[in-house]
C-alpha positions in Angstrom: 113.0 92.5 115.2 114.7 91.9 111.6 115.1 89.0 110.3 115.0 87.9 106.8 112.3 85.4 105.6 112.8 81.9 104.8 110.3 80.1 102.2 106.9 79.4 103.3 107.0 76.2 101.4 109.5 74.0 100.4 109.4 73.6 97.0 108.7 77.0 95.6 109.6 77.1 91.9 112.2 79.6 91.0 110.8 83.3 89.9 110.7 83.9 86.4 109.3 87.9 86.1 107.0 90.0 88.6 104.1 89.4 86.5 104.3 85.7 87.3 103.3 86.5 91.1 100.8 88.3 92.9 100.0 88.0 96.1 96.4 86.7 97.6 95.1 89.0 100.6 95.6 85.9 102.3 99.1 85.7 102.4 102.5 86.6 100.7 104.5 83.5 99.5 108.2 84.0 100.6 111.7 83.2 98.5 115.5 83.6 100.0 117.7 86.2 98.9 120.0 83.3 97.3 116.3 81.9 95.4 116.0 85.3 93.5 120.0 86.0 92.7 120.4 88.8 95.8 123.5 88.8 97.8 122.3 88.0 101.2 125.2 90.1 103.3 124.9 92.9 101.2 120.8 92.7 101.6 121.1 93.0 105.6 123.6 95.5 104.7 121.5 97.5 103.2 118.4 97.2 105.4 121.0 97.4 108.9 121.8 101.1 107.1 118.0 101.6 106.9 116.9 101.3 110.5 120.6 103.1 111.6 118.9 105.9 109.5 115.9 106.2 111.6 114.7 109.5 111.0 114.0 111.2 114.8 111.0 111.4 114.4 108.8 110.7 118.1 106.8 108.2 118.4 104.2 110.1 119.1 103.3 112.6 116.1 101.1 114.7 118.0 103.6 116.1 120.8 103.6 119.5 120.8 105.8 122.0 122.9 109.0 124.5 123.1 109.7 124.2 119.0 113.3 124.4 120.1 113.0 120.5 121.5 113.9 118.3 119.6 113.0 115.6 118.1 110.1 117.4 116.2 107.2 116.0 116.0 104.3 117.5 113.2 102.6 120.6 115.2 106.2 121.1 116.2 107.4 120.5 112.6 104.9 123.3 111.3 105.1 126.0 113.7 106.6 128.0 111.9 103.7 128.6 109.7 100.8 130.5 110.1 97.3 128.1 110.2 99.7 126.0 111.6 97.1 124.0 114.4 96.2 119.9 113.2 93.2 119.6 112.0 92.9 115.5 111.4 94.5 112.8 113.6 97.5 111.8 114.4 99.1 108.9 116.0 101.7 107.5 117.2 104.0 105.4 115.2 106.0 101.9 115.4 110.0 102.1 114.8 111.9 101.7 111.5 110.2 99.0 109.8 110.2 97.9 106.3 110.0 94.7 102.7 111.8 94.4 100.0 109.9 92.4 97.1 111.7 91.1 94.3 109.3 89.4 90.9 106.9 89.7 93.4 107.6 87.8 97.0 108.7 88.8 99.6 112.5 88.5 100.2 113.5 90.7 103.2 111.1 92.5 106.3 112.2 94.2 109.1 110.3 95.9 112.0 106.2 95.5 112.3 105.3 95.6 109.3 101.8 94.9 109.4 100.7 98.0 111.7 99.0 101.1 110.5 100.4 103.7 110.3 100.8 107.4 108.8 101.6 107.8 105.3 102.0 111.6 105.1 102.1 112.4 101.4 101.9 109.0 99.9 98.5 109.2 100.1 98.8 111.6 97.0 99.5 108.5 94.9 96.3 106.9 95.9 94.7 110.2 95.3 95.8 110.2 91.8 94.7 106.3 91.4 91.4 107.8 92.6 91.6 110.0 89.5 93.1 107.7 87.2 90.3 105.1 87.7 88.1 108.1 86.8 89.8 108.5 83.7 90.0 105.3 82.9 86.0 105.0 83.3 85.1 108.1 81.2 84.5 110.1 83.9 87.3 112.9 83.1 87.2 112.7 79.4 91.0 114.4 79.2 93.3 116.0 81.6 93.4 118.7 80.0 90.4 119.9 80.4 89.0 122.5 82.7 88.3 121.6 86.3 85.6 124.3 86.4 83.5 121.6 83.3 83.0 119.1 85.7 82.8 120.5 88.8 82.4 123.5 90.8 82.7 123.4 94.7 83.2 126.1 95.9 83.4 129.6 94.8 87.3 129.7 95.0 87.1 127.5 91.9 85.1 130.2 89.5 88.1 133.0 91.0 89.2 134.5 87.1 93.1 133.4 88.4 91.8 129.7 89.1 89.2 129.4 86.2 91.6 128.0 83.3 93.0 125.4 85.9 93.0 122.0 84.4 92.8 118.4 86.3 96.6 117.7 84.3 97.7 121.4 86.4 96.0 120.0 89.9 97.8 116.3 89.9 101.4 117.7 89.0 100.6 120.7 92.0 101.6 123.2 89.2 98.3 124.8 89.4 98.9 127.9 91.0 95.1 127.4 92.9 94.0 129.8 95.4 91.5 130.1 97.9 90.9 129.0 101.4 89.9 125.3 102.2 88.8 123.9 105.9 90.2 127.4 107.0 93.9 126.7 105.3 94.5 129.6 102.8 96.4 128.3 100.2 99.6 130.4 100.9 100.3 129.4 104.2 101.4 125.8 103.4 105.6 125.6 103.3 106.1 129.3 102.8 109.4 131.6 102.1 110.8 131.4 105.9 112.1 134.7 105.0 108.8 135.8 104.0 106.0 133.6 105.1 103.6 136.2 103.5 105.2 136.6 100.2 102.7 134.0 98.0 99.8 136.0 99.3 101.7 139.5 98.7 102.9 138.6 95.5 100.3 136.5 94.0 100.5 133.4 92.6 102.5 132.4 89.3 100.4 131.9 86.5 98.9 128.6 86.3 101.4 126.1 84.7 104.2 128.2 85.4 105.6 127.1 88.4 105.6 124.3 90.8 105.1 124.4 94.4 104.1 121.5 96.7 101.3 122.6 98.6 98.7 120.8 100.6 95.6 123.2 100.0 96.3 122.3 96.4 95.9 118.9 96.9 93.6 119.2 99.2 91.3 121.0 96.3 92.1 118.1 94.1 90.3 115.9 96.5 87.4 118.4 97.1 86.7 118.1 93.4 87.7 114.1 93.2 84.7 114.0 95.5 82.1 115.6 93.4 83.0 114.1 90.7 82.7 110.8 91.6 80.1 112.0 94.4 80.6 109.9 97.3 83.5 109.0 99.9 86.9 108.9 98.2 87.7 106.0 100.1 84.7 104.1 98.7 86.2 104.4 95.2 89.8 103.5 96.3 88.0 100.4 98.2 86.4 99.3 95.5 88.5 99.5 92.7 91.8 99.9 93.8 92.4 98.5 97.4 90.3 95.2 97.3 91.5 94.3 93.7 95.3 94.6 94.5 94.0 92.3 97.9 95.1 95.2 100.5 94.5 95.0 103.7 91.2 95.8 105.6 93.1 97.6 108.3 93.4 100.7 105.9 92.0 103.8 106.8 91.7 107.2 105.1 90.9 110.6 107.1 90.1 114.1 106.8 90.2 116.9 109.0 87.6 117.4 111.6 85.4 120.2 109.0 86.6 118.7 105.8 83.0 118.2 104.6 81.0 119.1 101.4 77.6 118.4 100.4 76.7 116.5 97.2 73.8 115.8 95.8 71.9 116.6 99.2 74.3 114.0 100.6 76.6 115.4 103.3 80.3 113.8 102.6 83.2 113.4 104.4 86.3 114.9 102.2 89.5 113.3 102.9 92.6 114.5 102.8 95.6 114.2 100.3 98.3 114.5 103.2 99.1 114.3 106.9 100.4 118.1 107.5 97.6 118.9 109.1 97.2 115.6 110.2 94.8 112.8 108.1 95.0 111.3 105.2 96.2 107.2 104.4 96.4 105.1 108.0 98.5 102.0 106.2 101.1 98.9 106.8 104.4 99.0 105.0 102.6 95.8 103.9 99.4 96.9 102.2 102.2 100.2 100.6 104.4 97.7 99.0 101.2 96.0 97.0 100.5 99.7 96.4 104.5 99.3 94.8 104.1 96.0 93.0 101.1 97.9 91.2 103.8 100.6 90.2 106.3 97.9 88.9 103.7 96.6 87.1 102.3 99.8 85.9 99.0 99.6 87.0 98.3 95.7 86.1 97.1 93.3 88.8 97.2 88.9 87.9 95.9 89.9 84.5 93.9 92.9 85.3 93.9 96.2 84.1 93.6 99.0 87.9 95.2 101.6 86.2 95.1 101.8 82.2 98.8 102.1 80.5 97.9 105.4 79.1 97.7 106.7 82.9 100.9 105.6 84.1 102.1 106.8 81.5 101.1 109.9 82.2 102.0 110.4 85.5 105.6 109.3 84.6 105.7 111.9 82.3 108.1 115.1 83.8 106.6 118.0 84.7 107.8 120.9 82.9 108.6 123.2 86.3 109.6 120.0 87.9 110.4 117.1 85.9 111.8 114.8 88.7 108.0 114.8 89.6 105.2 113.5 87.3 101.2 113.4 88.8 100.8 113.7 92.6 102.8 111.6 94.2 105.5 109.9 91.7 109.0 110.9 91.6 111.0 110.5 89.2 114.5 109.8 88.6 114.3 111.8 86.0 118.6 112.3 85.0 118.7 109.6 88.0 119.3 112.8 90.3 117.0 111.5 92.8 118.3 108.4 93.0 121.9 108.4 91.5 122.5 104.5 91.9 119.2 103.2 90.0 118.3 103.6 86.6 116.4 106.5 85.2 112.9 104.8 84.8 112.7 104.1 88.7 110.3 105.8 90.5 109.3 106.7 94.2 106.3 107.5 96.1 107.7 109.6 99.5 105.8 110.9 102.2 107.1 113.1 105.3 108.4 111.1 107.7 110.3 109.3 106.0 107.7 107.1 103.8 109.1 106.2 101.4 107.9 103.3 98.3 111.0 102.7 95.8 109.8 101.0 92.4 113.1 99.5 90.5 112.2 98.1 87.0 115.4 97.9 86.0 115.8 94.9 89.3 111.9 94.3 89.2 111.6 95.2 93.1 109.5 97.3 95.6 111.3 98.3 98.7 109.2 100.2 101.1 111.2 101.8 103.4 109.7 103.2 106.6 110.6 106.4 109.3 114.1 106.9 107.2 116.0 110.4 106.9 115.1 110.7 104.0 118.8 112.6 103.2 119.8 108.3 103.4 117.6 107.1 101.2 120.0 107.5 97.8 122.7 105.3 100.1 120.0 102.7 101.3 119.6 102.6 97.4 122.9 102.2 96.4 123.2 99.4 98.7 119.9 97.8 97.6 121.0 97.9 94.2 124.5 96.8 94.5 123.0 93.5 96.3 121.9 92.7 92.9 124.9 92.5 91.3 123.3 94.4 88.6 124.6 98.1 88.4 122.0 100.9 86.8 122.1 100.3 82.8 
């Protein structure tokens, strides 16, 4: 049920900046739109639009059947790809829901924001955060170092084409990594519809020359980071990111039925970087909002550094072949192309569904919008910024 939240306690002071309030794990203080200088009617219009723009994914994401049947589920959406069978868990999702944060406080919330759902490629933002912690701790000395100089988890990493690949290439999705991982060859993910095997036939582009959204390559990054950390990545995320920013105990990060590796004699389950074949991060909108608040504060949380300013600066630096993308999964508003109504330094973490975490530095806001038609997110952002009364500079 859609609703605007009222004040949690009478007498809450007016906010002054985003850094002044960080929600503890035990709860999250709320302010009225008026307290945060937002137009309540316009804010409601933005939320009503988000609900009306719900994507026509069925609740059961694992549904199988005739590809001509709409709405698509995950298996049906990728039915035209070779090797399309899901190998990780899928889950029925809740109806459209979301949450809006201003100066750290909840100003609006709709739907079941504490329900745990798949978040698809927003998983990649958590994956790159694990890499960021490794960088900040010196496990990765430079993102321009070759991956194979740190780990060599499979023979594919040592193929001549793959040897020059750096951590930066893998994080930016311009690595062109080739190989087969967990039974999925690199060329099957999002192929050219007219020639599904074109990359296999022509061969991959040179390392760093082309950007390609590819879950096999992101899963190769997850495997490399597992060997670097020598422990399951969900443990790393919990210790260094999730617990410090107060995420709930309900999230879980899944791999595939067959995604196991051995590190120093230990059998470790390797998680996936998205939900293309199932798996990935399962979490609530409220936990997504904490990730967004961390991004809003450029890696800082209540006086503590979770991700260094240097890491966040690299993550938000445009990728050469795709200036709208930084590290996975930081989508950039370069040239205001992603969200024309927002300032150019706005960012978003975007997953299929669509699951979107929008970070607006100009207005100290975070908006989590789940199960919206991604093509309509531009309009939601326009309506949201209209509610501030302050157009993008």
